[in-house]
Gaussian input, Z-matrix of N, CA and C with variables (Angstrom, degrees):
# hf/3-21g

backbone

0 1
 N
 C     1     B1
 C     2     B2     1     A1
 N     3     B3     2     A2     1     D1
 C     4     B4     3     A3     2     D2
 C     5     B5     4     A4     3     D3
 N     6     B6     5     A5     4     D4
 C     7     B7     6     A6     5     D5
 C     8     B8     7     A7     6     D6
 N     9     B9     8     A8     7     D7
 C    10    B10     9     A9     8     D8
 C    11    B11    10    A10     9     D9
 N    12    B12    11    A11    10    D10
 C    13    B13    12    A12    11    D11
 C    14    B14    13    A13    12    D12
 N    15    B15    14    A14    13    D13
 C    16    B16    15    A15    14    D14
 C    17    B17    16    A16    15    D15
 N    18    B18    17    A17    16    D16
 C    19    B19    18    A18    17    D17
 C    20    B20    19    A19    18    D18
 N    21    B21    20    A20    19    D19
 C    22    B22    21    A21    20    D20
 C    23    B23    22    A22    21    D21
 N    24    B24    23    A23    22    D22
 C    25    B25    24    A24    23    D23
 C    26    B26    25    A25    24    D24
 N    27    B27    26    A26    25    D25
 C    28    B28    27    A27    26    D26
 C    29    B29    28    A28    27    D27
 N    30    B30    29    A29    28    D28
 C    31    B31    30    A30    29    D29
 C    32    B32    31    A31    30    D30
 N    33    B33    32    A32    31    D31
 C    34    B34    33    A33    32    D32
 C    35    B35    34    A34    33    D33
 N    36    B36    35    A35    34    D34
 C    37    B37    36    A36    35    D35
 C    38    B38    37    A37    36    D36
 N    39    B39    38    A38    37    D37
 C    40    B40    39    A39    38    D38
 C    41    B41    40    A40    39    D39
 N    42    B42    41    A41    40    D40
 C    43    B43    42    A42    41    D41
 C    44    B44    43    A43    42    D42
 N    45    B45    44    A44    43    D43
 C    46    B46    45    A45    44    D44
 C    47    B47    46    A46    45    D45
 N    48    B48    47    A47    46    D46
 C    49    B49    48    A48    47    D47
 C    50    B50    49    A49    48    D48
 N    51    B51    50    A50    49    D49
 C    52    B52    51    A51    50    D50
 C    53    B53    52    A52    51    D51
 N    54    B54    53    A53    52    D52
 C    55    B55    54    A54    53    D53
 C    56    B56    55    A55    54    D54
 N    57    B57    56    A56    55    D55
 C    58    B58    57    A57    56    D56
 C    59    B59    58    A58    57    D57
 N    60    B60    59    A59    58    D58
 C    61    B61    60    A60    59    D59
 C    62    B62    61    A61    60    D60
 N    63    B63    62    A62    61    D61
 C    64    B64    63    A63    62    D62
 C    65    B65    64    A64    63    D63
 N    66    B66    65    A65    64    D64
 C    67    B67    66    A66    65    D65
 C    68    B68    67    A67    66    D66
 N    69    B69    68    A68    67    D67
 C    70    B70    69    A69    68    D68
 C    71    B71    70    A70    69    D69
 N    72    B72    71    A71    70    D70
 C    73    B73    72    A72    71    D71
 C    74    B74    73    A73    72    D72
 N    75    B75    74    A74    73    D73
 C    76    B76    75    A75    74    D74
 C    77    B77    76    A76    75    D75
 N    78    B78    77    A77    76    D76
 C    79    B79    78    A78    77    D77
 C    80    B80    79    A79    78    D78
 N    81    B81    80    A80    79    D79
 C    82    B82    81    A81    80    D80
 C    83    B83    82    A82    81    D81
 N    84    B84    83    A83    82    D82
 C    85    B85    84    A84    83    D83
 C    86    B86    85    A85    84    D84
 N    87    B87    86    A86    85    D85
 C    88    B88    87    A87    86    D86
 C    89    B89    88    A88    87    D87
 N    90    B90    89    A89    88    D88
 C    91    B91    90    A90    89    D89
 C    92    B92    91    A91    90    D90
 N    93    B93    92    A92    91    D91
 C    94    B94    93    A93    92    D92
 C    95    B95    94    A94    93    D93
 N    96    B96    95    A95    94    D94
 C    97    B97    96    A96    95    D95
 C    98    B98    97    A97    96    D96
 N    99    B99    98    A98    97    D97
 C   100   B100    99    A99    98    D98
 C   101   B101   100   A100    99    D99
 N   102   B102   101   A101   100   D100
 C   103   B103   102   A102   101   D101
 C   104   B104   103   A103   102   D102
 N   105   B105   104   A104   103   D103
 C   106   B106   105   A105   104   D104
 C   107   B107   106   A106   105   D105
 N   108   B108   107   A107   106   D106
 C   109   B109   108   A108   107   D107
 C   110   B110   109   A109   108   D108
 N   111   B111   110   A110   109   D109
 C   112   B112   111   A111   110   D110
 C   113   B113   112   A112   111   D111
 N   114   B114   113   A113   112   D112
 C   115   B115   114   A114   113   D113
 C   116   B116   115   A115   114   D114
 N   117   B117   116   A116   115   D115
 C   118   B118   117   A117   116   D116
 C   119   B119   118   A118   117   D117
 N   120   B120   119   A119   118   D118
 C   121   B121   120   A120   119   D119
 C   122   B122   121   A121   120   D120
 N   123   B123   122   A122   121   D121
 C   124   B124   123   A123   122   D122
 C   125   B125   124   A124   123   D123
 N   126   B126   125   A125   124   D124
 C   127   B127   126   A126   125   D125
 C   128   B128   127   A127   126   D126
 N   129   B129   128   A128   127   D127
 C   130   B130   129   A129   128   D128
 C   131   B131   130   A130   129   D129
 N   132   B132   131   A131   130   D130
 C   133   B133   132   A132   131   D131
 C   134   B134   133   A133   132   D132
 N   135   B135   134   A134   133   D133
 C   136   B136   135   A135   134   D134
 C   137   B137   136   A136   135   D135
 N   138   B138   137   A137   136   D136
 C   139   B139   138   A138   137   D137
 C   140   B140   139   A139   138   D138
 N   141   B141   140   A140   139   D139
 C   142   B142   141   A141   140   D140
 C   143   B143   142   A142   141   D141
 N   144   B144   143   A143   142   D142
 C   145   B145   144   A144   143   D143
 C   146   B146   145   A145   144   D144
 N   147   B147   146   A146   145   D145
 C   148   B148   147   A147   146   D146
 C   149   B149   148   A148   147   D147
 N   150   B150   149   A149   148   D148
 C   151   B151   150   A150   149   D149
 C   152   B152   151   A151   150   D150
 N   153   B153   152   A152   151   D151
 C   154   B154   153   A153   152   D152
 C   155   B155   154   A154   153   D153
 N   156   B156   155   A155   154   D154
 C   157   B157   156   A156   155   D155
 C   158   B158   157   A157   156   D156
 N   159   B159   158   A158   157   D157
 C   160   B160   159   A159   158   D158
 C   161   B161   160   A160   159   D159
 N   162   B162   161   A161   160   D160
 C   163   B163   162   A162   161   D161
 C   164   B164   163   A163   162   D162
 N   165   B165   164   A164   163   D163
 C   166   B166   165   A165   164   D164
 C   167   B167   166   A166   165   D165
 N   168   B168   167   A167   166   D166
 C   169   B169   168   A168   167   D167
 C   170   B170   169   A169   168   D168
 N   171   B171   170   A170   169   D169
 C   172   B172   171   A171   170   D170
 C   173   B173   172   A172   171   D171
 N   174   B174   173   A173   172   D172
 C   175   B175   174   A174   173   D173
 C   176   B176   175   A175   174   D174
 N   177   B177   176   A176   175   D175
 C   178   B178   177   A177   176   D176
 C   179   B179   178   A178   177   D177
 N   180   B180   179   A179   178   D178
 C   181   B181   180   A180   179   D179
 C   182   B182   181   A181   180   D180
 N   183   B183   182   A182   181   D181
 C   184   B184   183   A183   182   D182
 C   185   B185   184   A184   183   D183
 N   186   B186   185   A185   184   D184
 C   187   B187   186   A186   185   D185
 C   188   B188   187   A187   186   D186
 N   189   B189   188   A188   187   D187
 C   190   B190   189   A189   188   D188
 C   191   B191   190   A190   189   D189
 N   192   B192   191   A191   190   D190
 C   193   B193   192   A192   191   D191
 C   194   B194   193   A193   192   D192
 N   195   B195   194   A194   193   D193
 C   196   B196   195   A195   194   D194
 C   197   B197   196   A196   195   D195
 N   198   B198   197   A197   196   D196
 C   199   B199   198   A198   197   D197
 C   200   B200   199   A199   198   D198
 N   201   B201   200   A200   199   D199
 C   202   B202   201   A201   200   D200
 C   203   B203   202   A202   201   D201

   B1=1.4441
   B2=1.5267
   B3=1.2908
   B4=1.4582
   B5=1.5200
   B6=1.3245
   B7=1.4613
   B8=1.5227
   B9=1.3200
   B10=1.4720
   B11=1.5289
   B12=1.3295
   B13=1.4677
   B14=1.5249
   B15=1.3197
   B16=1.4577
   B17=1.5293
   B18=1.3214
   B19=1.4629
   B20=1.5241
   B21=1.3294
   B22=1.4655
   B23=1.5314
   B24=1.3184
   B25=1.4655
   B26=1.5248
   B27=1.3220
   B28=1.4654
   B29=1.5190
   B30=1.2887
   B31=1.4596
   B32=1.5295
   B33=1.3184
   B34=1.4577
   B35=1.5182
   B36=1.3194
   B37=1.4694
   B38=1.5272
   B39=1.3211
   B40=1.4621
   B41=1.5277
   B42=1.3285
   B43=1.4677
   B44=1.5271
   B45=1.3247
   B46=1.4597
   B47=1.5328
   B48=1.3328
   B49=1.4604
   B50=1.5183
   B51=1.3349
   B52=1.4667
   B53=1.5191
   B54=1.3185
   B55=1.4621
   B56=1.5262
   B57=1.3255
   B58=1.4681
   B59=1.5263
   B60=1.3251
   B61=1.4714
   B62=1.5286
   B63=1.3188
   B64=1.4623
   B65=1.5227
   B66=1.3236
   B67=1.4647
   B68=1.5277
   B69=1.3407
   B70=1.4646
   B71=1.5278
   B72=1.3269
   B73=1.4645
   B74=1.5244
   B75=1.3172
   B76=1.4684
   B77=1.5335
   B78=1.3243
   B79=1.4701
   B80=1.5316
   B81=1.3311
   B82=1.4709
   B83=1.5249
   B84=1.3329
   B85=1.4573
   B86=1.5144
   B87=1.3311
   B88=1.4627
   B89=1.5262
   B90=1.3270
   B91=1.4640
   B92=1.5183
   B93=1.3185
   B94=1.4688
   B95=1.5161
   B96=1.3153
   B97=1.4726
   B98=1.5216
   B99=1.3279
   B100=1.4639
   B101=1.5257
   B102=1.3322
   B103=1.4601
   B104=1.5181
   B105=1.3431
   B106=1.4546
   B107=1.5243
   B108=1.3286
   B109=1.4777
   B110=1.5226
   B111=1.3224
   B112=1.4623
   B113=1.5184
   B114=1.3183
   B115=1.4603
   B116=1.5226
   B117=1.3382
   B118=1.4643
   B119=1.5213
   B120=1.3441
   B121=1.4657
   B122=1.5303
   B123=1.3105
   B124=1.4712
   B125=1.5184
   B126=1.3335
   B127=1.4649
   B128=1.5198
   B129=1.3132
   B130=1.4575
   B131=1.5248
   B132=1.3248
   B133=1.4629
   B134=1.5188
   B135=1.3309
   B136=1.4591
   B137=1.5275
   B138=1.3240
   B139=1.4604
   B140=1.5255
   B141=1.2993
   B142=1.4608
   B143=1.5346
   B144=1.3133
   B145=1.4687
   B146=1.5285
   B147=1.3159
   B148=1.4638
   B149=1.5301
   B150=1.3210
   B151=1.4607
   B152=1.5150
   B153=1.3323
   B154=1.4655
   B155=1.5187
   B156=1.3231
   B157=1.4618
   B158=1.5293
   B159=1.3220
   B160=1.4628
   B161=1.5267
   B162=1.3075
   B163=1.4637
   B164=1.5347
   B165=1.3127
   B166=1.4611
   B167=1.5169
   B168=1.3192
   B169=1.4646
   B170=1.5244
   B171=1.3258
   B172=1.4590
   B173=1.5252
   B174=1.3048
   B175=1.4705
   B176=1.5256
   B177=1.3291
   B178=1.4673
   B179=1.5313
   B180=1.3281
   B181=1.4630
   B182=1.5264
   B183=1.3275
   B184=1.4606
   B185=1.5175
   B186=1.3249
   B187=1.4656
   B188=1.5302
   B189=1.3288
   B190=1.4629
   B191=1.5286
   B192=1.3340
   B193=1.4629
   B194=1.5154
   B195=1.3035
   B196=1.4670
   B197=1.5291
   B198=1.3109
   B199=1.4630
   B200=1.5208
   B201=1.3254
   B202=1.4770
   B203=1.5129
   A1=109.30
   A2=114.48
   A3=119.30
   A4=109.62
   A5=115.98
   A6=121.66
   A7=110.89
   A8=117.09
   A9=120.33
   A10=111.30
   A11=117.74
   A12=121.04
   A13=110.42
   A14=116.06
   A15=120.51
   A16=111.03
   A17=116.60
   A18=121.26
   A19=110.76
   A20=117.16
   A21=121.11
   A22=111.18
   A23=116.94
   A24=121.12
   A25=112.57
   A26=117.30
   A27=121.40
   A28=109.27
   A29=114.44
   A30=122.17
   A31=111.61
   A32=116.51
   A33=121.43
   A34=115.71
   A35=119.10
   A36=120.65
   A37=109.07
   A38=116.25
   A39=119.54
   A40=109.42
   A41=117.42
   A42=120.04
   A43=112.43
   A44=117.72
   A45=120.91
   A46=110.50
   A47=116.58
   A48=120.52
   A49=110.78
   A50=116.81
   A51=120.16
   A52=110.49
   A53=116.60
   A54=121.07
   A55=111.22
   A56=116.70
   A57=120.77
   A58=111.24
   A59=116.91
   A60=120.60
   A61=111.33
   A62=116.78
   A63=119.88
   A64=110.76
   A65=116.82
   A66=120.90
   A67=110.23
   A68=117.24
   A69=120.75
   A70=110.73
   A71=116.54
   A72=120.40
   A73=111.12
   A74=116.34
   A75=120.48
   A76=110.23
   A77=116.75
   A78=121.25
   A79=111.90
   A80=116.52
   A81=121.75
   A82=112.75
   A83=116.92
   A84=120.25
   A85=114.89
   A86=117.12
   A87=120.96
   A88=111.00
   A89=117.22
   A90=121.30
   A91=109.99
   A92=114.75
   A93=121.84
   A94=107.95
   A95=115.64
   A96=122.10
   A97=106.91
   A98=115.88
   A99=120.91
   A100=109.45
   A101=115.82
   A102=121.93
   A103=107.80
   A104=116.03
   A105=121.43
   A106=109.45
   A107=116.99
   A108=120.74
   A109=111.65
   A110=115.36
   A111=122.01
   A112=108.70
   A113=115.06
   A114=120.73
   A115=106.76
   A116=118.64
   A117=127.24
   A118=110.75
   A119=116.80
   A120=119.96
   A121=111.61
   A122=115.61
   A123=121.40
   A124=107.41
   A125=115.32
   A126=121.99
   A127=107.58
   A128=116.18
   A129=120.99
   A130=109.15
   A131=114.51
   A132=122.04
   A133=108.80
   A134=115.85
   A135=121.24
   A136=108.85
   A137=114.81
   A138=119.34
   A139=109.57
   A140=116.11
   A141=121.54
   A142=107.20
   A143=116.70
   A144=119.83
   A145=110.07
   A146=116.03
   A147=120.63
   A148=110.55
   A149=117.14
   A150=121.79
   A151=112.18
   A152=116.57
   A153=120.40
   A154=111.45
   A155=117.34
   A156=120.77
   A157=111.72
   A158=117.19
   A159=122.24
   A160=113.25
   A161=117.57
   A162=121.39
   A163=112.47
   A164=117.96
   A165=121.29
   A166=112.28
   A167=116.18
   A168=121.27
   A169=109.99
   A170=116.76
   A171=120.44
   A172=111.77
   A173=116.92
   A174=120.45
   A175=109.73
   A176=116.73
   A177=120.21
   A178=111.73
   A179=117.70
   A180=120.90
   A181=110.91
   A182=116.48
   A183=119.78
   A184=109.99
   A185=116.39
   A186=120.84
   A187=110.12
   A188=116.69
   A189=121.38
   A190=111.15
   A191=115.80
   A192=120.46
   A193=113.59
   A194=117.19
   A195=120.78
   A196=111.52
   A197=117.58
   A198=121.44
   A199=113.43
   A200=117.41
   A201=120.82
   A202=111.61
   D1=152.98
   D2=175.48
   D3=-85.75
   D4=160.68
   D5=-178.17
   D6=-55.41
   D7=-45.79
   D8=-178.16
   D9=-63.70
   D10=-34.83
   D11=176.95
   D12=-65.62
   D13=-43.86
   D14=178.67
   D15=-64.04
   D16=-40.09
   D17=179.86
   D18=-62.53
   D19=-42.80
   D20=178.08
   D21=-66.61
   D22=-37.17
   D23=-177.01
   D24=-72.59
   D25=-22.79
   D26=-177.27
   D27=-107.97
   D28=81.62
   D29=-176.99
   D30=-56.07
   D31=124.75
   D32=174.07
   D33=95.13
   D34=-7.22
   D35=179.46
   D36=-86.97
   D37=140.22
   D38=178.35
   D39=-81.31
   D40=153.53
   D41=178.20
   D42=-57.35
   D43=-37.60
   D44=-179.50
   D45=-65.15
   D46=-44.65
   D47=179.85
   D48=-63.91
   D49=-43.81
   D50=178.76
   D51=-60.72
   D52=-43.49
   D53=179.63
   D54=-60.41
   D55=-44.11
   D56=179.20
   D57=-64.46
   D58=-42.35
   D59=-179.40
   D60=-66.44
   D61=-40.27
   D62=178.28
   D63=-63.77
   D64=-38.66
   D65=177.60
   D66=-63.31
   D67=-42.30
   D68=178.20
   D69=-63.56
   D70=-43.96
   D71=179.31
   D72=-63.59
   D73=-36.97
   D74=176.91
   D75=-66.50
   D76=-43.33
   D77=179.81
   D78=-61.43
   D79=-30.98
   D80=-178.96
   D81=-92.43
   D82=3.62
   D83=176.30
   D84=75.96
   D85=23.55
   D86=-178.71
   D87=-94.14
   D88=-32.47
   D89=174.74
   D90=-128.44
   D91=153.03
   D92=171.97
   D93=-106.16
   D94=140.99
   D95=176.88
   D96=-109.17
   D97=119.66
   D98=-179.11
   D99=-114.18
   D100=119.90
   D101=178.89
   D102=-103.98
   D103=126.02
   D104=-179.86
   D105=-101.24
   D106=135.33
   D107=-177.23
   D108=-76.81
   D109=74.63
   D110=-179.86
   D111=-127.09
   D112=166.10
   D113=174.24
   D114=-120.64
   D115=117.25
   D116=-4.80
   D117=-70.89
   D118=159.80
   D119=-178.61
   D120=-59.73
   D121=142.07
   D122=177.97
   D123=-117.23
   D124=128.99
   D125=179.58
   D126=-123.38
   D127=131.02
   D128=177.62
   D129=-126.68
   D130=146.71
   D131=178.78
   D132=-114.50
   D133=135.46
   D134=177.41
   D135=-133.53
   D136=151.09
   D137=176.21
   D138=-73.44
   D139=139.71
   D140=172.10
   D141=-82.42
   D142=176.05
   D143=175.49
   D144=-59.70
   D145=-38.73
   D146=177.43
   D147=-62.94
   D148=-41.29
   D149=178.19
   D150=-65.85
   D151=-37.22
   D152=179.14
   D153=-65.32
   D154=-31.04
   D155=176.45
   D156=-64.34
   D157=-27.44
   D158=-179.41
   D159=-86.03
   D160=-12.52
   D161=-173.55
   D162=-56.41
   D163=-46.75
   D164=-179.98
   D165=-62.42
   D166=-36.71
   D167=178.74
   D168=-64.70
   D169=-43.95
   D170=-179.78
   D171=-65.78
   D172=-36.63
   D173=177.61
   D174=-62.72
   D175=-43.74
   D176=179.27
   D177=-67.32
   D178=-37.81
   D179=176.40
   D180=-62.79
   D181=-40.97
   D182=178.54
   D183=-64.62
   D184=-44.52
   D185=179.38
   D186=-59.39
   D187=-43.82
   D188=177.94
   D189=-61.54
   D190=-45.87
   D191=-179.36
   D192=-62.37
   D193=-34.13
   D194=179.59
   D195=-71.03
   D196=-20.98
   D197=179.08
   D198=-84.55
   D199=-12.82
   D200=-178.72
   D201=-73.20

């Protein structure tokens, strides 16, 4: 997904916070950041295999949070 797509999908998060979180996830090997040599630059984020292992956990956490 592109940064703007992620920003729209995460209602209420500031661009700065999203940027910091994506950097942390990249540092921990959960997402890959791909920069394409285009004008304007295009950056896409994808889950790594490690990130995909966490997907089910995040779905359950969201489900739990919606019940609170």
